[in-house]
TORKOL-212084 format. One record per atom (N, C-alpha, C): residue number from 1; residue in three letters; x, y, z. Coordinates in nm, 2 decimals. Each point is the difference from the previous one (the first is absolute). Layout:
REM TORKOL-212084
- NUM_ALA_X_Y_Z
...
This chain:
REM TORKOL-212084
- 1_UNK_4.77_18.68_-13.11
- 1_UNK_0.03_-0.18_0.00
- 1_UNK_-0.07_-0.01_0.16
- 2_UNK_-0.03_-0.09_-0.03
- 2_UNK_-0.05_-0.10_0.13
- 2_UNK_0.10_-0.07_0.07
- 3_UNK_-0.06_-0.05_0.12
- 3_UNK_0.11_-0.05_0.11
- 3_UNK_0.06_-0.14_-0.07
- 4_UNK_-0.17_-0.06_-0.03
- 4_UNK_0.03_-0.13_-0.10
- 4_UNK_0.10_-0.02_-0.07
- 5_UNK_0.01_0.10_-0.09
- 5_UNK_0.06_0.04_-0.13
- 5_UNK_0.18_-0.01_0.05
- 6_UNK_-0.03_0.04_0.10
- 6_UNK_0.13_0.03_0.01
- 6_UNK_0.06_-0.15_0.09
- 7_UNK_-0.08_-0.04_0.08
- 7_UNK_0.09_-0.12_0.04
- 7_UNK_0.00_-0.11_-0.11
- 8_UNK_-0.06_0.00_-0.13
- 8_UNK_-0.04_-0.09_-0.04
- 8_UNK_0.11_0.03_-0.14
- 9_UNK_0.12_0.16_0.01
- 9_UNK_0.10_0.01_-0.10
- 9_UNK_0.09_-0.04_0.14
- 10_UNK_0.03_0.03_0.05
- 10_UNK_0.13_-0.04_0.11
- 10_UNK_0.01_-0.20_-0.01
- 11_UNK_-0.12_0.00_0.05
- 11_UNK_-0.01_-0.20_-0.04
- 11_UNK_0.06_-0.01_-0.14
- 12_UNK_-0.10_0.07_-0.10
- 12_UNK_0.04_-0.01_-0.14
- 12_UNK_0.15_-0.01_-0.02
- 13_UNK_0.11_0.13_0.10
- 13_UNK_0.19_-0.02_-0.08
- 13_UNK_0.02_-0.05_0.15
- 14_UNK_-0.08_-0.08_0.08
- 14_UNK_0.13_-0.06_0.11
- 14_UNK_0.07_-0.19_-0.10
- 15_UNK_-0.07_-0.03_-0.07
- 15_UNK_0.00_-0.11_-0.05
- 15_UNK_0.13_0.04_-0.08
- 16_UNK_0.02_0.10_-0.11
- 16_UNK_0.09_-0.02_-0.07
- 16_UNK_0.13_0.05_0.09
- 17_UNK_-0.03_0.09_0.04
- 17_UNK_0.11_0.03_0.15
- 17_UNK_0.07_-0.11_0.04
- 18_UNK_-0.04_-0.07_0.04
- 18_UNK_0.01_-0.14_0.07
- 18_UNK_0.09_-0.08_-0.11
- 19_UNK_-0.07_0.03_-0.12
- 19_UNK_0.08_-0.10_-0.09
- 19_UNK_0.15_0.11_-0.05
- 20_UNK_0.02_0.07_0.02
- 20_UNK_0.09_0.12_-0.04
- 20_UNK_0.11_-0.07_0.07
- 21_UNK_-0.04_0.06_0.15
- 21_UNK_0.07_-0.03_0.09
- 21_UNK_0.08_-0.18_0.02
- 22_UNK_-0.07_-0.09_-0.04
- 22_UNK_0.04_-0.12_0.01
- 22_UNK_0.06_-0.04_-0.11
- 23_UNK_0.00_0.06_-0.12
- 23_UNK_0.04_0.02_-0.18
- 23_UNK_0.15_0.04_0.05
- 24_UNK_0.01_0.11_0.09
- 24_UNK_0.15_0.08_-0.01
- 24_UNK_0.09_-0.10_0.07
- 25_UNK_-0.06_-0.04_0.12
- 25_UNK_0.10_-0.09_0.10
- 25_UNK_0.07_-0.17_-0.11
- 26_UNK_-0.12_-0.02_-0.07
- 26_UNK_0.06_-0.13_-0.11
- 26_UNK_0.07_0.08_-0.10
- 27_UNK_-0.03_0.11_-0.06
- 27_UNK_0.10_0.05_-0.08
- 27_UNK_0.12_0.00_0.10
- 28_UNK_0.02_0.03_0.05
- 28_UNK_0.17_0.03_0.14
- 28_UNK_0.05_-0.15_-0.03
- 29_UNK_-0.10_-0.08_0.05
- 29_UNK_0.05_-0.14_0.02
- 29_UNK_0.06_-0.04_-0.15
- 30_UNK_-0.06_-0.01_-0.15
- 30_UNK_0.00_0.00_-0.08
- 30_UNK_0.15_0.02_-0.04
- 31_UNK_-0.01_0.18_0.03
- 31_UNK_0.13_0.05_-0.05
- 31_UNK_0.12_-0.08_0.05
- 32_UNK_0.01_0.02_0.15
- 32_UNK_0.13_-0.08_0.09
- 32_UNK_0.01_-0.15_-0.01
- 33_UNK_-0.04_-0.03_-0.05
- 33_UNK_-0.03_-0.18_-0.04
- 33_UNK_0.08_0.00_-0.22
- 34_UNK_-0.07_0.09_-0.07
- 34_UNK_0.09_0.04_-0.10
- 34_UNK_0.12_0.10_0.02
- 35_UNK_0.08_0.06_0.05
- 35_UNK_0.08_0.07_0.05
- 35_UNK_0.16_-0.09_0.03
- 36_UNK_-0.06_-0.16_0.05
- 36_UNK_0.06_-0.04_0.05
- 36_UNK_0.06_-0.15_-0.10
- 37_UNK_-0.08_-0.01_-0.09
- 37_UNK_0.00_-0.05_-0.07
- 37_UNK_0.07_0.03_-0.12
- 38_UNK_0.00_0.17_-0.02
- 38_UNK_0.04_0.11_-0.08
- 38_UNK_0.19_-0.07_0.02
- 39_UNK_-0.03_0.01_0.14
- 39_UNK_0.16_0.04_0.03
- 39_UNK_0.04_-0.13_0.02
- 40_UNK_-0.05_-0.12_0.00
- 40_UNK_0.10_-0.14_-0.04
- 40_UNK_0.03_-0.01_-0.06
- 41_UNK_-0.10_0.05_-0.15
- 41_UNK_0.01_-0.06_-0.11
- 41_UNK_0.13_0.12_-0.06
- 42_UNK_-0.05_0.09_0.06
- 42_UNK_0.18_0.11_-0.06
- 42_UNK_0.13_-0.09_0.02
- 43_UNK_-0.03_-0.08_0.16
- 43_UNK_0.15_-0.07_0.04
- 43_UNK_0.00_-0.04_-0.07
- 44_UNK_-0.06_-0.12_-0.05
- 44_UNK_0.03_-0.15_-0.10
- 44_UNK_-0.04_0.05_-0.15
- 45_UNK_0.02_0.13_-0.04
- 45_UNK_0.05_0.06_-0.16
- 45_UNK_0.10_-0.01_0.03
- 46_UNK_0.09_0.08_0.11
- 46_UNK_0.10_0.07_0.05
- 46_UNK_0.13_-0.14_-0.05
- 47_UNK_-0.10_-0.05_0.15
- 47_UNK_0.09_-0.14_0.07
- 47_UNK_0.04_-0.08_-0.12
- 48_UNK_-0.09_-0.03_-0.12
- 48_UNK_-0.01_-0.07_-0.15
- 48_UNK_0.12_0.10_-0.10
- 49_UNK_-0.03_0.10_-0.04
- 49_UNK_0.09_0.08_-0.06
- 49_UNK_0.14_-0.03_0.08
- 50_UNK_0.03_0.01_0.10
- 50_UNK_0.13_-0.05_0.11
- 50_UNK_0.09_-0.14_-0.05
- 51_UNK_-0.12_-0.10_-0.05
- 51_UNK_0.03_-0.16_0.06
- 51_UNK_0.04_0.01_-0.21
- 52_UNK_-0.03_0.03_-0.02
- 52_UNK_-0.08_0.03_-0.17
- 52_UNK_0.20_0.05_-0.05
- 53_UNK_-0.02_0.09_0.10
- 53_UNK_0.17_0.07_-0.09
- 53_UNK_0.08_-0.05_0.03
- 54_UNK_0.01_-0.07_0.13
- 54_UNK_0.11_-0.09_0.08
- 54_UNK_-0.01_-0.13_-0.08
- 55_UNK_-0.09_-0.03_-0.09
- 55_UNK_0.04_-0.15_-0.05
- 55_UNK_-0.12_-0.09_0.09
- 56_UNK_-0.03_0.03_0.05
- 56_UNK_-0.06_-0.12_0.14
- 56_UNK_-0.14_-0.03_-0.09
- 57_UNK_0.00_-0.04_-0.11
- 57_UNK_-0.16_-0.05_-0.02
- 57_UNK_-0.08_-0.08_0.07
- 58_UNK_0.02_-0.08_0.05
- 58_UNK_-0.07_-0.05_0.08
- 58_UNK_-0.09_0.07_0.09
- 59_UNK_0.05_0.08_0.07
- 59_UNK_-0.01_0.13_0.10
- 59_UNK_-0.09_0.09_-0.05
- 60_UNK_-0.02_0.02_-0.11
- 60_UNK_-0.06_0.10_-0.08
- 60_UNK_-0.14_-0.03_-0.05
- 61_UNK_-0.01_-0.10_-0.07
- 61_UNK_-0.06_-0.11_-0.03
- 61_UNK_-0.10_-0.05_0.20
- 62_UNK_0.07_0.02_0.09
- 62_UNK_-0.12_-0.03_0.12
- 62_UNK_-0.04_0.14_-0.01
- 63_UNK_0.08_0.06_-0.02
- 63_UNK_-0.08_0.16_0.05
- 63_UNK_-0.08_0.04_-0.12
- 64_UNK_0.00_-0.07_-0.13
- 64_UNK_-0.14_0.00_-0.10
- 64_UNK_-0.10_-0.04_0.02
- 65_UNK_0.04_-0.08_0.07
- 65_UNK_-0.14_-0.14_0.06
- 65_UNK_-0.08_0.10_0.12
- 66_UNK_0.08_0.08_0.12
- 66_UNK_-0.04_0.07_0.05
- 66_UNK_-0.11_0.13_-0.02
- 67_UNK_0.06_0.04_-0.13
- 67_UNK_-0.05_0.14_-0.02
- 67_UNK_-0.13_-0.02_-0.05
- 68_UNK_-0.02_-0.14_-0.14
- 68_UNK_-0.13_0.00_-0.03
- 68_UNK_-0.12_-0.04_0.10
- 69_UNK_0.05_-0.06_0.12
- 69_UNK_-0.08_-0.03_0.08
- 69_UNK_-0.04_0.14_0.09
- 70_UNK_0.06_0.09_0.01
- 70_UNK_0.01_0.08_0.09
- 70_UNK_-0.08_0.14_-0.10
- 71_UNK_0.05_-0.03_-0.15
- 71_UNK_-0.07_0.14_-0.09
- 71_UNK_-0.17_-0.07_-0.03
- 72_UNK_-0.05_-0.17_0.03
- 72_UNK_-0.11_-0.03_-0.03
- 72_UNK_-0.08_0.02_0.11
- 73_UNK_0.04_0.03_0.09
- 73_UNK_-0.08_0.04_0.13
- 73_UNK_0.00_0.17_0.02
- 74_UNK_0.10_0.05_-0.06
- 74_UNK_-0.02_0.13_0.02
- 74_UNK_-0.07_0.09_-0.06
- 75_UNK_-0.03_-0.14_-0.15
- 75_UNK_-0.13_0.06_-0.08
- 75_UNK_-0.10_0.00_0.09
- 76_UNK_-0.09_-0.08_0.06
- 76_UNK_-0.09_-0.07_0.07
- 76_UNK_-0.02_0.12_0.09
- 77_UNK_0.11_0.08_0.06
- 77_UNK_-0.03_0.08_0.11
- 77_UNK_0.01_0.15_-0.14
- 78_UNK_0.06_0.03_-0.08
- 78_UNK_-0.04_0.13_-0.09
- 78_UNK_-0.16_-0.07_-0.02
- 79_UNK_-0.04_-0.06_-0.01
- 79_UNK_-0.15_-0.04_-0.06
- 79_UNK_-0.06_0.07_0.09
- 80_UNK_-0.03_-0.03_0.15
- 80_UNK_-0.04_-0.03_0.15
- 80_UNK_-0.01_0.14_0.02
- 81_UNK_0.13_0.08_0.00
- 81_UNK_0.01_0.14_0.00
- 81_UNK_-0.11_0.10_-0.11
- 82_UNK_0.02_-0.09_-0.15
- 82_UNK_-0.07_0.11_-0.08
- 82_UNK_-0.11_0.00_0.04
- 83_UNK_-0.07_-0.12_-0.01
- 83_UNK_-0.17_0.00_0.07
- 83_UNK_-0.03_0.06_0.12
- 84_UNK_0.13_-0.02_0.13
- 84_UNK_-0.07_0.07_0.11
- 84_UNK_-0.04_0.14_-0.05
- 85_UNK_0.12_0.08_-0.03
- 85_UNK_0.00_0.13_-0.07
- 85_UNK_-0.11_0.05_-0.07
- 86_UNK_-0.02_-0.08_-0.09
- 86_UNK_-0.13_0.00_-0.08
- 86_UNK_-0.13_0.05_0.10
- 87_UNK_0.01_-0.11_0.08
- 87_UNK_-0.11_0.03_0.17
- 87_UNK_-0.02_0.07_0.06
- 88_UNK_0.11_0.07_-0.02
- 88_UNK_0.02_0.11_0.12
- 88_UNK_-0.06_0.12_-0.09
- 89_UNK_0.06_0.01_-0.10
- 89_UNK_-0.04_0.11_-0.09
- 89_UNK_-0.20_-0.01_-0.09
- 90_UNK_0.00_-0.11_0.02
- 90_UNK_-0.17_0.04_-0.02
- 90_UNK_-0.09_-0.02_0.11
- 91_UNK_0.05_-0.06_0.14
- 91_UNK_-0.03_0.03_0.14
- 91_UNK_-0.03_0.15_0.02
- 92_UNK_0.11_0.07_-0.05
- 92_UNK_0.00_0.15_0.05
- 92_UNK_-0.08_0.09_-0.11
- 93_UNK_0.02_-0.09_-0.12
- 93_UNK_-0.13_0.06_-0.08
- 93_UNK_-0.14_-0.03_0.05
- 94_UNK_0.02_-0.07_0.07
- 94_UNK_-0.17_-0.05_0.03
- 94_UNK_-0.06_0.11_0.07
- 95_UNK_0.07_0.01_0.14
- 95_UNK_0.00_0.17_0.06
- 95_UNK_-0.03_0.07_-0.06
- 96_UNK_0.07_0.05_-0.07
- 96_UNK_0.00_0.13_-0.09
- 96_UNK_-0.18_0.01_-0.02
- 97_UNK_0.00_-0.12_-0.12
- 97_UNK_-0.16_0.00_-0.03
- 97_UNK_-0.10_-0.02_0.06
- 98_UNK_0.02_-0.06_0.16
- 98_UNK_-0.11_-0.01_0.08
- 98_UNK_-0.02_0.19_0.07
- 99_UNK_0.13_0.07_-0.04
- 99_UNK_-0.03_0.10_0.06
- 99_UNK_-0.14_0.06_-0.12
- 100_UNK_0.13_-0.03_-0.09
- 100_UNK_-0.12_0.11_-0.11
- 100_UNK_-0.15_-0.08_-0.03
- 101_UNK_-0.02_-0.09_0.06
- 101_UNK_-0.16_-0.11_0.02
- 101_UNK_-0.09_0.13_0.06
- 102_UNK_0.05_0.06_0.12
- 102_UNK_-0.06_0.11_0.05
- 102_UNK_-0.09_0.09_-0.08
- 103_UNK_0.09_0.07_-0.11
- 103_UNK_-0.03_0.09_-0.10
- 103_UNK_-0.09_-0.12_-0.16
- 104_UNK_0.06_-0.08_-0.03
- 104_UNK_-0.01_-0.08_-0.14
- 104_UNK_-0.04_-0.13_0.02
- 105_UNK_-0.11_-0.04_-0.04
- 105_UNK_-0.10_-0.13_0.07
- 105_UNK_0.12_-0.15_-0.09
- 106_UNK_0.01_0.09_-0.09
- 106_UNK_0.12_-0.18_-0.09
- 106_UNK_0.09_0.03_0.05
- 107_UNK_0.13_0.08_0.08
- 107_UNK_0.11_-0.03_0.01
- 107_UNK_-0.02_-0.09_0.15
- 108_UNK_-0.12_0.02_0.07
- 108_UNK_-0.01_-0.09_0.12
- 108_UNK_0.00_-0.15_-0.07
- 109_UNK_-0.09_-0.07_-0.11
- 109_UNK_0.06_-0.09_-0.07
- 109_UNK_0.07_-0.03_-0.07
- 110_UNK_0.11_0.06_-0.02
- 110_UNK_0.10_0.00_-0.06
- 110_UNK_0.14_-0.06_0.15
- 111_UNK_-0.04_0.07_0.05
- 111_UNK_0.09_-0.06_0.21
- 111_UNK_-0.03_-0.10_-0.01
- 112_UNK_-0.10_-0.03_0.01
- 112_UNK_-0.02_-0.19_0.00
- 112_UNK_0.04_-0.14_-0.04
- 113_UNK_0.00_0.10_-0.17
- 113_UNK_0.11_-0.11_-0.12
- 113_UNK_0.09_0.06_0.07
- 114_UNK_0.07_0.09_-0.04
- 114_UNK_0.17_0.06_0.05
- 114_UNK_0.05_-0.10_0.06
- 115_UNK_-0.11_0.02_0.18
- 115_UNK_0.04_-0.10_0.10
- 115_UNK_-0.01_-0.13_-0.02
- 116_UNK_-0.11_-0.03_-0.07
- 116_UNK_0.05_-0.19_-0.01
- 116_UNK_0.12_-0.04_-0.08
- 117_UNK_0.03_0.10_-0.14
- 117_UNK_0.08_-0.02_-0.04
- 117_UNK_0.17_0.00_0.08
- 118_UNK_-0.01_0.08_0.09
- 118_UNK_0.12_0.01_0.07
- 118_UNK_-0.01_-0.08_0.10
- 119_UNK_-0.07_-0.13_0.02
- 119_UNK_-0.02_-0.07_0.12
- 119_UNK_0.05_-0.12_-0.11
- 120_UNK_-0.04_-0.01_-0.13
- 120_UNK_0.08_-0.14_-0.04
- 120_UNK_0.09_0.09_-0.04
- 121_UNK_0.03_0.06_-0.02
- 121_UNK_0.16_0.04_-0.03
- 121_UNK_0.13_-0.04_0.13
- 122_UNK_-0.08_0.00_0.10
- 122_UNK_0.06_0.00_0.10
- 122_UNK_0.03_-0.14_0.04
- 123_UNK_-0.13_-0.06_0.01
- 123_UNK_-0.04_-0.18_-0.03
- 123_UNK_0.15_-0.04_-0.08
- 124_UNK_0.02_0.07_-0.14
- 124_UNK_0.06_-0.10_-0.05
- 124_UNK_0.15_0.01_0.00
- 125_UNK_0.07_0.16_0.10
- 125_UNK_0.07_0.01_0.03
- 125_UNK_0.09_-0.07_0.15
- 126_UNK_-0.12_-0.05_0.06
- 126_UNK_0.00_-0.06_0.13
- 126_UNK_0.05_-0.16_-0.08
- 127_UNK_-0.08_-0.05_-0.03
- 127_UNK_0.04_-0.13_-0.08
- 127_UNK_0.12_-0.04_-0.11
- 128_UNK_0.03_0.13_-0.04
- 128_UNK_0.15_-0.05_-0.01
- 128_UNK_0.10_0.07_0.09
- 129_UNK_-0.04_0.04_0.11
- 129_UNK_0.10_0.04_0.08
- 129_UNK_-0.02_-0.21_0.04
- 130_UNK_-0.11_-0.05_0.05
- 130_UNK_0.00_-0.11_0.12
- 130_UNK_0.11_-0.09_-0.08
- 131_UNK_-0.03_0.00_-0.18
- 131_UNK_0.09_-0.02_-0.10
- 131_UNK_0.15_-0.09_0.04
- 132_UNK_0.03_0.18_0.01
- 132_UNK_0.13_-0.03_0.01
- 132_UNK_0.04_-0.04_0.17
- 133_UNK_-0.06_0.09_0.07
- 133_UNK_0.03_-0.07_0.15
- 133_UNK_-0.01_-0.20_-0.01
- 134_UNK_-0.10_-0.02_-0.05
- 134_UNK_0.03_-0.22_-0.03
- 134_UNK_0.16_0.00_-0.05
- 135_UNK_0.00_0.07_-0.14
- 135_UNK_0.15_-0.01_-0.01
- 135_UNK_0.15_0.03_0.05
- 136_UNK_-0.02_0.11_0.15
- 136_UNK_0.09_0.10_0.02
- 136_UNK_0.13_-0.14_0.06
- 137_UNK_0.00_-0.06_0.02
- 137_UNK_0.13_-0.08_0.05
- 137_UNK_0.04_-0.09_-0.09
- 138_UNK_-0.01_-0.02_-0.18
- 138_UNK_0.00_-0.02_-0.07
- 138_UNK_0.16_-0.01_-0.03
- 139_UNK_0.01_0.11_-0.05
- 139_UNK_0.17_0.03_-0.03
- 139_UNK_0.06_-0.06_0.15
- 140_UNK_-0.01_0.03_0.11
- 140_UNK_0.07_-0.05_0.06
- 140_UNK_-0.01_-0.17_0.06
- 141_UNK_-0.11_-0.07_-0.09
- 141_UNK_0.03_-0.07_0.04
- 141_UNK_0.10_-0.11_-0.13
- 142_UNK_-0.03_0.07_-0.12
- 142_UNK_0.03_-0.01_-0.10
- 142_UNK_0.19_0.03_-0.01
- 143_UNK_0.01_0.12_0.10
- 143_UNK_0.12_0.00_0.03
- 143_UNK_0.14_-0.13_0.10
- 144_UNK_-0.13_-0.06_0.08
- 144_UNK_-0.02_-0.15_0.02
- 144_UNK_0.09_-0.14_-0.07
- 145_UNK_-0.12_0.03_-0.08
- 145_UNK_0.01_-0.13_-0.08
- 145_UNK_0.11_0.00_-0.08
- 146_UNK_-0.01_0.15_-0.03
- 146_UNK_0.14_0.03_-0.16
- 146_UNK_0.14_-0.01_0.08
- 147_UNK_0.06_-0.13_-0.05
- 147_UNK_0.13_-0.07_0.06
- 147_UNK_0.12_0.17_-0.04
- 148_UNK_0.00_0.01_-0.14
- 148_UNK_0.05_0.15_-0.05
- 148_UNK_-0.01_0.10_0.06
- 149_UNK_-0.11_0.04_0.05
- 149_UNK_0.01_0.11_0.10
- 149_UNK_0.07_-0.06_0.20
- 150_UNK_-0.04_-0.09_-0.02
- 150_UNK_0.04_-0.04_0.18
- 150_UNK_0.13_0.01_-0.04
- 151_UNK_0.11_-0.08_-0.10
- 151_UNK_0.14_-0.02_0.00
- 151_UNK_0.04_0.13_0.00
- 152_UNK_-0.09_0.13_-0.01
- 152_UNK_0.12_0.12_-0.07
- 152_UNK_0.05_0.03_0.18
- 153_UNK_-0.04_-0.05_0.11
- 153_UNK_0.07_0.02_0.12
- 153_UNK_-0.10_0.04_0.06
- 154_UNK_0.14_0.07_0.08
- 154_UNK_-0.13_0.11_0.12
- 154_UNK_-0.03_0.16_-0.07
- 155_UNK_-0.10_0.05_-0.02
- 155_UNK_0.00_0.13_-0.10
- 155_UNK_0.11_0.08_0.04
- 156_UNK_-0.06_0.04_-0.16
- 156_UNK_0.14_0.08_0.02
- 156_UNK_-0.02_0.16_-0.01
- 157_UNK_-0.16_0.05_0.07
- 157_UNK_-0.05_0.10_0.02
- 157_UNK_0.08_0.01_0.12
- 158_UNK_0.04_-0.09_0.12
- 158_UNK_0.03_0.01_0.15
- 158_UNK_0.12_0.04_0.03
- 159_UNK_0.07_-0.03_-0.14
- 159_UNK_0.20_0.00_-0.01
- 159_UNK_0.02_0.11_-0.04
- 160_UNK_-0.02_0.06_-0.15
- 160_UNK_0.07_0.12_-0.05
- 160_UNK_-0.06_0.09_0.01
- 161_UNK_0.02_0.12_-0.06
- 161_UNK_-0.03_0.13_0.07
- 161_UNK_-0.07_0.06_-0.07
- 162_UNK_-0.15_0.03_0.02
- 162_UNK_-0.11_0.09_-0.06
- 162_UNK_0.09_0.13_-0.10
- 163_UNK_-0.03_-0.01_-0.14
- 163_UNK_0.09_0.06_-0.04
- 163_UNK_-0.12_0.06_-0.07
- 164_UNK_-0.15_-0.08_-0.04
- 164_UNK_-0.07_0.06_-0.08
- 164_UNK_-0.14_0.09_0.05
- 165_UNK_-0.05_0.07_-0.08
- 165_UNK_-0.09_0.07_0.05
- 165_UNK_-0.12_-0.14_0.02
- 166_UNK_-0.08_-0.01_0.15
- 166_UNK_-0.09_-0.08_0.01
- 166_UNK_-0.16_0.01_-0.10
- 167_UNK_0.02_0.14_-0.01
- 167_UNK_-0.13_0.07_-0.05
- 167_UNK_-0.05_-0.02_-0.07
């Protein structure tokens, strides 16, 4: 193997390695966002249950509206997460195929196709993320417009002891 081949091999590995790093950071960001939504969703589900059990139907309906809104957003983030993870797996696969491409010609060609598919999946994931970011404040705006929710007064979570597991 001559020096030119080794240099080309390192160049070929560099692009997927950078994409792997960037995708990992994006996955971390997506995970934090999803966990925040799940935590808030769980809180609202428990609050709706408490309101229903206590016969406060207006309050329960207000929570139900918020639950529906957050569930839609969480589904968008879940899809974002899925496509980004597929992209990460495909990028790692393309790196492995590039390594095999030294010995098997068709492996290098497959690596290019798999890497292109990885970038398409990453683009789809980023578009889902962008879509979610564009509606990120919709739940808060809905709370502001929904007088049923605003009539609840101060947030109960600030005044009641936390007796449920928030995980």
